[in-house]
C-alpha positions in Angstrom: -0.1 -2.3 -12.1 -3.9 -1.9 -12.1 -4.6 -3.9 -9.1 -3.1 -6.4 -6.7 -5.0 -9.6 -5.9 -3.9 -11.3 -2.5 -5.5 -14.8 -3.3 -8.0 -15.9 -6.1 -9.7 -19.1 -6.6 -11.3 -20.0 -9.9 -13.5 -23.1 -10.2 -15.9 -23.3 -13.3 -17.9 -20.1 -13.3 -17.4 -18.8 -9.8 -14.3 -16.7 -8.9 -13.6 -16.2 -5.1 -11.1 -13.0 -4.5 -9.7 -12.5 -1.0 -7.8 -9.5 0.2 -5.8 -10.2 3.4 -4.9 -7.3 5.8 -3.0 -7.6 9.1 -5.7 -5.9 11.0 -9.3 -4.8 10.8 -9.0 -2.4 7.9 -12.0 -3.6 6.3 -12.9 -0.4 4.6 -9.7 -0.1 2.7 -9.9 -4.0 1.7 -13.6 -3.3 0.5 -12.4 -0.5 -1.7 -9.6 -2.5 -3.2 -12.0 -5.6 -3.8 -14.5 -3.3 -5.7 -11.9 -2.0 -7.9 -10.6 -5.6 -8.6 -14.3 -6.6 -9.3 -14.6 -3.7 -11.8 -11.5 -4.5 -13.6 -12.4 -8.4 -13.9 -15.8 -7.6 -14.9 -14.6 -5.4 -17.8 -11.9 -8.3 -18.6 -14.5 -11.1 -18.5 -17.3 -9.1 -19.9 -20.5 -11.2 -20.5 -18.8 -14.6 -19.7 -21.3 -15.0 -16.6 -18.5 -15.4 -14.2 -19.8 -15.2 -10.6 -17.5 -12.9 -8.4 -17.5 -13.2 -4.9 -15.2 -11.0 -2.6 -13.9 -11.6 0.8 -11.9 -9.8 3.5 -9.5 -11.7 5.6 -8.5 -10.2 8.9 -4.8 -11.7 9.5 -4.9 -10.6 13.1 -8.2 -12.6 14.0 -8.3 -15.1 11.3 -12.0 -14.1 10.5 -13.1 -14.2 6.9 -16.0 -11.8 6.0 -17.9 -11.6 2.7 -17.7 -7.9 1.0 -20.8 -7.0 -1.1 
């Protein structure tokens, strides 16, 4: 397995990827999301997809964008 995606939403040219953690482990989530972004960018190449990455803290329910 190269990477695991918790939640992914695709509509037109926009892709939202969510990494869910039970607690505030945003550093680990960001690392995983960057890996996923690199793999998907390689897969889709120049297709013009917009990838947006998000971290979901399951404990607090807060959703944060990851750059």
